[in-house]
C-alpha positions as CSV (number, residue, x, y, z in Angstrom):
1,M,-0.4,-3.6,-36.0
2,N,0.8,-1.9,-39.1
3,F,3.8,0.3,-39.9
4,L,2.8,3.4,-38.1
5,A,1.9,1.7,-34.9
6,H,5.1,-0.3,-34.9
7,I,7.2,2.8,-35.4
8,Y,5.3,4.8,-32.7
9,L,5.6,2.0,-30.2
10,S,9.4,1.9,-30.5
11,G,9.8,5.1,-28.5
12,N,12.6,7.5,-29.3
13,D,15.3,4.9,-30.3
14,E,16.0,5.3,-34.0
15,L,17.5,1.8,-34.5
16,M,14.6,0.2,-32.6
17,K,12.2,1.9,-34.9
18,I,14.1,0.7,-38.0
19,G,14.2,-2.9,-36.6
20,N,10.5,-2.8,-35.7
21,F,9.6,-1.3,-39.2
22,M,11.5,-3.9,-41.2
23,A,11.1,-7.0,-38.8
24,D,8.7,-8.8,-41.2
25,G,11.5,-9.0,-43.7
26,I,14.0,-10.5,-41.2
27,R,13.6,-14.2,-40.8
28,G,14.8,-16.6,-38.0
29,S,16.3,-15.9,-34.6
30,H,19.9,-15.5,-35.7
31,L,20.1,-11.7,-35.3
32,E,23.8,-11.5,-34.3
33,S,24.8,-9.4,-37.5
34,W,22.4,-6.5,-36.6
35,P,23.1,-3.7,-34.1
36,E,21.5,-4.1,-30.7
37,G,18.8,-1.4,-31.3
38,V,17.7,-3.1,-34.5
39,V,17.5,-6.5,-32.7
40,K,15.3,-5.0,-30.0
41,G,13.1,-3.6,-32.7
42,V,12.7,-6.9,-34.3
43,R,12.0,-8.6,-31.1
44,L,9.5,-5.9,-30.1
45,H,7.7,-6.2,-33.5
46,R,7.3,-10.0,-33.0
47,A,6.0,-9.6,-29.4
48,I,3.6,-6.9,-30.6
49,D,2.3,-9.1,-33.4
50,T,1.8,-12.1,-31.0
51,Y,0.0,-10.0,-28.4
52,T,-2.2,-8.3,-31.0
53,D,-3.2,-11.6,-32.7
54,A,-4.4,-13.0,-29.3
55,H,-6.1,-9.8,-28.1
56,P,-9.9,-10.3,-27.7
57,V,-10.7,-6.8,-29.1
58,F,-8.5,-7.2,-32.1
59,R,-10.1,-10.6,-32.7
60,Q,-13.5,-8.9,-32.4
61,S,-12.6,-6.5,-35.2
62,T,-11.3,-9.2,-37.4
63,K,-14.5,-11.3,-37.0
64,R,-16.4,-8.5,-38.6
65,L,-14.3,-8.9,-41.7
66,H,-13.6,-12.6,-41.7
67,A,-16.5,-13.9,-43.8
68,R,-15.5,-11.7,-46.7
69,Y,-11.7,-11.5,-46.4
70,H,-10.8,-14.7,-44.6
71,H,-7.1,-14.8,-43.5
72,Y,-6.6,-11.2,-44.9
73,A,-9.0,-9.8,-42.2
74,G,-6.1,-9.3,-39.7
75,V,-4.1,-7.5,-42.3
76,I,-7.0,-5.2,-42.9
77,V,-7.6,-4.5,-39.2
78,D,-3.9,-3.6,-38.9
79,L,-4.4,-1.0,-41.6
80,I,-7.7,0.3,-40.1
81,Y,-6.1,0.6,-36.7
82,D,-3.2,2.6,-38.2
83,H,-5.9,4.8,-39.7
84,F,-7.3,5.6,-36.3
85,L,-3.8,6.1,-34.8
86,A,-3.0,8.7,-37.6
87,K,-6.4,10.3,-37.3
88,N,-6.1,10.6,-33.5
89,W,-2.4,11.3,-33.5
90,S,-2.6,14.3,-31.2
91,V,-4.0,12.1,-28.4
92,Y,-0.9,10.0,-28.5
93,S,2.0,12.4,-29.3
94,P,2.6,16.1,-28.9
95,E,4.6,16.0,-32.1
96,P,2.7,16.6,-35.3
97,L,2.3,13.4,-37.4
98,E,4.0,15.0,-40.4
99,K,7.0,15.9,-38.4
100,F,7.3,12.5,-36.7
101,V,7.0,10.7,-40.1
102,Q,9.6,13.0,-41.8
103,R,12.1,12.3,-39.0
104,F,11.5,8.5,-39.5
105,Y,12.0,8.8,-43.3
106,D,15.2,10.8,-42.7
107,S,16.3,8.1,-40.3
108,L,15.8,5.4,-42.9
109,E,17.9,7.4,-45.4
110,N,20.6,8.1,-42.9
111,N,20.7,4.4,-42.0
112,R,20.4,3.0,-45.4
113,D,23.3,0.5,-45.0
114,L,21.2,-1.2,-42.2
115,L,18.1,-1.7,-44.4
116,T,17.0,-5.1,-45.9
117,E,16.6,-5.3,-49.7
118,K,12.9,-5.7,-49.2
119,T,12.8,-2.3,-47.2
120,I,15.0,-0.6,-49.8
121,G,12.6,-1.7,-52.5
122,L,9.6,-0.5,-50.5
123,L,11.0,2.8,-49.6
124,P,10.5,4.7,-53.0
125,Y,6.7,3.8,-52.9
126,M,6.4,4.6,-49.3
127,L,7.9,8.0,-49.8
128,Q,6.1,8.9,-53.0
129,Y,2.7,8.1,-51.5
130,N,3.7,9.1,-48.0
131,W,2.0,6.0,-46.7
132,L,2.4,6.9,-42.9
133,V,0.5,10.2,-43.2
134,S,-1.9,9.0,-45.8
135,Y,-3.4,6.4,-43.4
136,R,-5.1,9.4,-41.8
137,S,-7.6,9.9,-44.5
138,M,-10.2,7.5,-45.9
139,E,-8.9,8.3,-49.4
140,G,-5.3,7.5,-48.5
141,L,-6.3,4.3,-46.7
142,G,-8.4,3.3,-49.7
143,R,-5.4,3.8,-51.9
144,I,-3.3,1.6,-49.7
145,L,-5.9,-1.1,-49.7
146,H,-6.0,-1.0,-53.4
147,Q,-2.2,-1.4,-53.6
148,M,-2.2,-4.3,-51.1
149,D,-5.0,-6.0,-53.1
150,Y,-3.0,-5.6,-56.3
151,R,0.0,-7.2,-54.7
152,T,-2.3,-10.2,-53.9
153,Q,-3.3,-10.2,-57.5
154,Q,-6.7,-9.1,-56.4
155,R,-7.4,-12.4,-54.6
156,S,-7.8,-10.7,-51.2
157,G,-10.5,-8.3,-52.2
158,M,-9.0,-5.8,-49.7
159,R,-9.8,-2.9,-52.0
160,H,-13.4,-3.3,-50.9
161,A,-12.6,-3.2,-47.1
162,I,-13.2,0.6,-47.1
163,E,-16.9,-0.3,-47.3
164,E,-16.9,-2.1,-44.0
165,L,-14.8,0.7,-42.4
166,E,-17.4,3.2,-43.4
167,K,-20.3,1.0,-42.3
168,F,-18.7,0.1,-38.9
169,Y,-16.6,3.2,-38.5
170,D,-17.5,3.9,-34.9
171,E,-17.3,0.4,-33.8
172,F,-13.8,0.0,-35.3
173,E,-12.7,3.2,-33.6
174,Q,-13.9,2.2,-30.2
175,E,-12.2,-1.1,-30.6
176,F,-8.9,0.5,-31.6
177,T,-9.0,2.9,-28.7
178,L,-9.5,0.1,-26.2
179,F,-7.0,-2.2,-27.8
180,F,-4.3,0.4,-28.3
181,A,-4.5,1.4,-24.6
182,D,-3.8,-2.2,-23.6
183,L,-1.1,-2.6,-26.2
184,R,0.7,0.6,-25.0
185,T,0.7,-0.7,-21.5
186,Y,2.0,-4.1,-22.8
187,V,4.8,-2.5,-24.8
188,Q,6.0,-0.4,-21.8
189,Q,6.4,-3.6,-19.9
190,K,7.9,-5.6,-22.7
191,S,10.4,-2.8,-23.5
192,T,12.0,-3.2,-20.2
193,E,12.6,-7.0,-20.8
194,L,14.4,-6.5,-24.2
């Protein structure tokens, strides 16, 4: 899953959201220097990624993209699934997406001393383009795919993935809905173990 889903799945714990958000930039298992909430977020992020990569519905979505995008297929599906989470946000949260996202941005600013250098470097772009809300529209998702493709020096071809999303939109949405129901159940169980 991508940023929006990771943040959403962290519940109401601010530090857990931050840890889950920046977990890809935290290497190894030596997490003693971080506050407990951040550590829980990192561990939850890793558990979510492991669960996601092995889930048959997620794998079905990636198979649709694998021939064209190879190992980037999973990254693209992560972004596509965040699109459907943002698009259908009211199904998953009574709080409007814009308010949820703004609270998270404020939390990042208020806890800047906890952020990794990678996260601090990412923040201006995230805020400028309001990534988490922009996932909701095809235009916003397309812009993010272009940015991701640029970061791979256009080797990934991710900028073209909007074509597959348009062609198989209903299939991707159905797969997201099935998968996300399973993932939410898994996260509820996993959160009690952390």
